[in-house]
N, C-alpha and C positions, 0 to 999 in steps of 0.2 A: 504494500500500500504506500503510494507516494503522496506526500502533501507538500504544498508550497506556502510559505509564510512571508510576510512583509514586516519590517520594523518601522514603527512610528516614533520619531524623536521630536520632543517638544520641550519648551522652556516655560516654566510656570512657578506658582507659589509652592515652596517647599514647607515652610513653617512660619508661624507668627509668634513673636515673643514680646513680652512687656518687661520693662525694667524701670527701676527708680534709682536716682542718685541725688545727693545733696551738694549744693555749691554754696560756698560762703564768701561774703564780702565784708570788709571792715571799713567803717567811717570814723573820722576823728572826733576829738572831744568837743568841737564847736557845736555839736548836735545836742540841744537841750531836750526837746520833745519832738518826736517824729509824728507827723500828721498822716502822711500816706507813704507807703512803700510799694514799689513795683519792680518786677523782674521780667525780663524777656530773654529767651534763649533761642539760639540758632545753631544748627549743626553744620559742621563743615565736612564731615565724612563719617563713614562706618565701614569696618572691614570684618569679614568673617575669618576665623582662625580655627584651631583645633579645640572644639568644645566651648567656644566663646565668640562673642561679637564685641569688638572694641569700637566705641563711638566717641566722637570728640566735637567740640564746638566752643562757643563763647556765650556767656551769660552777661547781660547788661542790667545793672541795678540802678534805680533812681529813687531818691527820697525827697519829700518836702517836709521841712522841719522848722521849728522855732529855735532861735538861739537864746542866749542868756538875756538879751535885751528885748525879747519878744518879737524880733524881726522874723518875717517868714522868708526862708531861704530854700535853695534846692542844691542837690549834689548828685553826681552820676559817677559810676565806675563800671569797668568791664573786667571780667574774670574768665580766663580760658579754663576749660575742664576736659578731662578724659575719664570715661567710665567703661565698665565691662558688664555685659549680660552673659551669663553662663548657661550653656545647655549642651549635654553630651552629644546630641545628634548633629551639631554644627561642624562643618568641615570647610577647608579653605576655598574649595571650588565654588562655593555658594556666593551669590551676590546679595549684599545686605543694603536695604533701604530703610531709613529711620526717620521718624517724625517726633519732635520733642515738644512738650508743653509744660508750662509752669503750673503745678498743681497747688502750691501753697508757698507763701512767704512769711517767715517768722522773724521776729526782732528780739534781740536780747542785748543787755548792757553789761559790759565787764569793765569796771574801773572807769576810765575816761573815754573808752571806745564803745561804739555801737556796732553790733554784728547783724547782718542780714543773711538769712539762710533760705535759699530757694530749693524746694523739693521738685525735681524735674521728673516727669513721667515720660517714658519713651516707648513708642510702638515701633517694633522692628519687624519688617517683612523680609523673609529670606527667599530668594529665587534660585532655581537650579534646573539643570537638564534632567529630563526623564525620558524613558523609552520603554516600549513594550512590543511584543510580537503578536500578530494576529493572522489567522488562516485566510489565505487569499486564493488558493487553487489546489489542484491535485486530483486524485481519484475519487474523493468523497463526493456524495451528493450534498450540496450546501444550500442552506437558506440564507440568502444574502439580504443585508439591509445597509442603508447609508446611515452611519453613526457620526454625530458631530462631536468634535473635540475642540479644545481651545489651546492656542499657543500665545504666550505673553511676550511682548516686546517692550523693553524699558527705554525710556527717553527722558530728556531733561532740557531745561533752558532757563533763560533769565529775561527779565523785562523791567521796565520802569513805569511808574505811574505818577502823575502830577495833578495838583489841584490848587486853585487860587480862589479865595472867598474873602468877604469883608465882614467884620464884626464891630461892636462898639470898641471904644478906645481901651486898650489893655496896658497894664503896667509892665508885666513880664510873663512869659510862658514858663510855668513851673514844671510841668510834667505832661507827658503824652503817652498814650497807649494805642496799640493797633490790634484789631481782630480781623482775620481774613476769612471770607466765605466764598467758595467757588459755587457759582449758580448754574453753569452749563458747560458741557464739554462736547465738542463735535469733531469728528474725524473727516478729513478730506484727503485727497490723494497726496501722500507724502507729508502730511501736516496734521498736527493736533492743535485745536484752538480751544482755549479755556477762557471763560469770562466770569467775573465775580465783582465783589466790592470789598473795600477795606473800611471798617468802622473806626474812624479816627476819633479818639477822645482826648480832650485837652483840658488841663487844669491851669488857671492863670490868675494873676493878680488883677483886680479891677483898676481902671485908671484913677479912680478917686479913692481907692483903698478897699480892702476886703477881697474875698475870693469869688471866683466864678468858674463855671465849667460849661463846655459845649462840645458837640460832636458833629461829625460830618461823614457821610457815606461817599466814598471815593470809588468810582468804577475803575476796573482795570481789565486788560486783555493780554493774554500771553499766547504766542504762537511757537510751537515746539516742532522742529523738523523730526520726522520719523518715516523712514523708507517703507515700513510695514503698514503704515496707516492708509486706509482707503475708506471711501464712503460706505457707511453701514457698520463699520467696526465699532465695538464698544471700547471705551477708554475711561480712565480715572486720572485726575491730576490733583496733586496737593501743592498748594502755593503758600509760601511763608515770606514774611517781611525780614529781609536780611539787615536792612538799614533804613532809617527814617530821619529826614531832616525837616524840622518845622521852625520857621522864623516869621516874625511880624515886622511890618513897616507902617509907621504912622503917615497918614496923608489926609488933609482936609478934615481933621477931627475924627477920622475913622481909622480902623486898623486893618490893613491888608495882610492876610495870612497866606503864606506860601508853603506848600507841603510837597515833599518829593520822597518817593519810596523806591527802594531797590528790592526787587522780588526774585525769588528763586522758585522754580517749578520742577517737580518730579512727576513724571507721567508713566503710565503703563497702558499699552494698546493690547486689546484682546482680540486676536484673529481667529475666526471660526474656520476649522478645517474639516472637510467631509471625508470620512473613511468608508470605503466599500469593502466590508468584511462579512464574515459568516457569524450569525448568531446561533446557529445550530448546524449539525452535520451528521451524516451516517454513511455507512458503507453498504453496498449491495452484496458483498461477499462474506463479511465477517463482523463479529462484534467490535465495537469501537468505543474506547474510553477517551472522553474529551476532557481537556483542561481549558479553563476560561481566564480571561482578563476582565476584572471588574474594577472600574475606576470612575471618578467624577472630576469634572472640570468646572471651575467657577469663573465667570466673566462679569462684566458690568453692563447693565441695561441703561434705561433712561434716567435722567436727572429731573427731580421735581422739587418745588418749593412750596412750603406751607407757611403763611405768615398770619400771626394772631396777636392782638393786643390783649394783655392779661393785666389783672389788677387784684388788689386785696391787701390785707394787713401784713406788714412785713415783720419778719423775725429780727430782733435787734440784739446787738452785742453789748449795748450799754443803754443808759437811761436818757430820755429827753423830756423837756417840759416846755410850757408856753413861754417861759422867759428866754428860751433858746431861739436863735435865728438859724434857719437851714440855709447854708450858703452855697453848697455845691454837691453834686452827685457825680462821682468820678470812678474810674477803674471798673467799668462794667464787665461782667464775666458770667459764665453759666456752666452748669453741670447737668447732663441729661442722659437718659437712656430710653430705648424703646421697651415698652411694657405691654405684654399681651393680656387681654382681659375681655371686656365687652368691646371688641375691636382693638386696634393697635393705637397706642398713644405714646407721645413723647413726654416723659415726665422728668422734672428736675427742679432746679432752683436758679433763679436769676439773682445775682449778687452785685453789690456795689459798695463803695465807701462813701458815706454821708459825712460831710464836714459841717460841723455845728459851731456857732459862736455864742458864747454865754453872755448874759447881761453885763458881766464884768469885763468883757472883751477878750476872754480866753477862748482859744480854739481847741477842739478835740474831734477825734474821728470815731464814728459809730458804723460798724458793719451792718448792712441790711441784707436780708434774704427774702425773696418773694417766690414761694413755691408755684409751679405751674403744671398744667396737664393739657396737652394739645392733641386732639384727634388727628391721625394721619391715615391716609388710604394707601396701604402697602401690605404685601404678603411676606416678602422676604427682601429686606433692604437694610442698608447702613444709614445711620442718621448723624448729621452734624448740626449743632444748634448755635446760633449767634443771637445775642441779646443787645438791643440798642434802644435809644429813646427812653431810658429809665428816669422816672421822676419821683419825687417824694414830697409829701406835705403832712402837716400835723393838724388833723381835724379835732381829735380828742387828745387831751393831755396824756403824754406818755406813750402814745401810739402813732405809728407812721403808716399812712396809706400810700402804697407804691403802685406805679404803673410801669409797664415795659412792653416793648414789641419783641416777640419771640419769632425768629425765623428758623424754620426747620428745613434743612436740605436732605432730601431722600435720594439715595443711590440704589436703584433696584439691582439685585443680584440675579444673574442668569446662570443656572446650574445645569450642566449636561452630564448625563450618566452614560457609560459605555459598558456593554456586556457582550464580549466578542470571544469566539473560539480562538484559543491561543495555540493549541496543539492537539494531536490525536495519536493514540497508540492502538495497534492492531491486536485483536483478540481472537477467539475461536472462530473457525470457519462455519458458515451456515450450511445446513443440509437442505438441498433444493428439493421441493415437492415434486413427485412423479406425475401428478395430475396435470392435464392440459388446461383445465379451467378450475378456478376456485371462486366461490361466492362468499363474500364477507358481509356480515350485517353490522354496520357501524352504529355508534350511539348518535342520537340527534345532537347536532351542534358540532360534530367533528369537522375539522378543517382539512383542506387538501394536504398540507404539509404533515399533519399528525397522522393521517391515514397512510400516506406514502411511507413514512418512517416505520409505522407499525407493520406494514405489508412488505417492507424492504424492496420497494419499487420507487423509481423516480416519479416525481409529481407529473411529469409529461406522460409517462406510461399509464398512470392511473387515469389521467384525463382522456387519453386516446381510447382506453378500454371502456370508458364510461362517458361518452360525449353528451348524454342527456341529463347528467346529474349536475346540479349546482351546489357549490360549496359555500358555507358549511351545509352538511347534509341534513335532511329532515327525517322525522320518525318514520320507520318502515322502509326506507330505501335500502337497496342492496348494491354493493360494489363488486364488479366482476373483474377477475384477473386472468388474463390469457398467457399461456406459456407455449413458446414454440418448441416443437418436438422434432428431432432428427429421425428420418426414415432410412 
């Protein structure tokens, strides 16, 4: 018994890892009271080794504080870091792609110094080559089907985004933060196009004194060359802000804000590949033991956006009262996950730092959190959430009513499964019947392939012998098998 096999080689996701590391930064003794602290991290690379992934980058820290004379000041510092995620299955031939996010920033004072510690959470995706064999020809009777597989193609690029807008007169820009949301990804021939927006949040001194905050949604577009991209391919792109430059210029009693962003984009194109293989097979002459390849391939489908305005009582980290003045809402952020229940929902918390001025003129920061639950229409998707437009007011003493706009980005997953005959081994020979004609009474609902395999005849022979039968067969029908006899 002769068989023919083909080898399919692909490149795809091997494994996903998560890791955490802490990065610390020191500020000097001029810092009396910290009002806000912020950290932003950007990776510059990730390498797979034996049993580990080493990733590295730079964390940028900024603080707004009061000095001993109650002057509001700002300070910034950058710290390079290297971290390791360990996993025994990792080997050097894999390609590692990583995305880092600041999960938490803590502050502590030791003597005359203030230390900021950023807890960085990193999602690492490992890609590698895979291959499998499948039956493509030979002496066996084969049931062929076209099976879809997916091959991944990594790509990357960079872009810049700019914006210019006017505000009331400002004294100084104290702090800024950026959150990136990709809203759409489209493949064209040799090109991946990603669009989205950057939520720029700014904390500043007012021209006449006091604090103010504002935000701006800045659109961006990234074009990434990729030879494997074509119309109809699915793709995903992750965009991060590598560097941001914000400055203000006074003109005619107004303030012109100029913002410039350097963006880095990592993409992956998922190419569908059609395989013409056998999902079942048998021999006309002998028993056959089949082996199978069973696998699944995951790609990306459509991008969809759900936007909802949410409101409610905020959870507070400290107390407020009617003698306080709510000056600014800054450093908006969110945590969310998809939860299955009565439909699928994105549930999480929208958070921000609320800067409050007391009746004595002292500033303090109160962290506020607004829980939310947004219904989404998805069966199997990944979700990313961006919070913007958060506001706070005190209707009742000691309570903060908050509002925010929640934007949920859904990336539909496309999963393909493959069940193919990978090989066959010859068993005992069949004993041929001596009769010239056999009549077989099948079960209602039997299909042509199942009958042919049971009768050890090709589907074409069964159809030729029974031209009046439609498959699947009905109750009471009979199948006739003719055998040629030598005289």
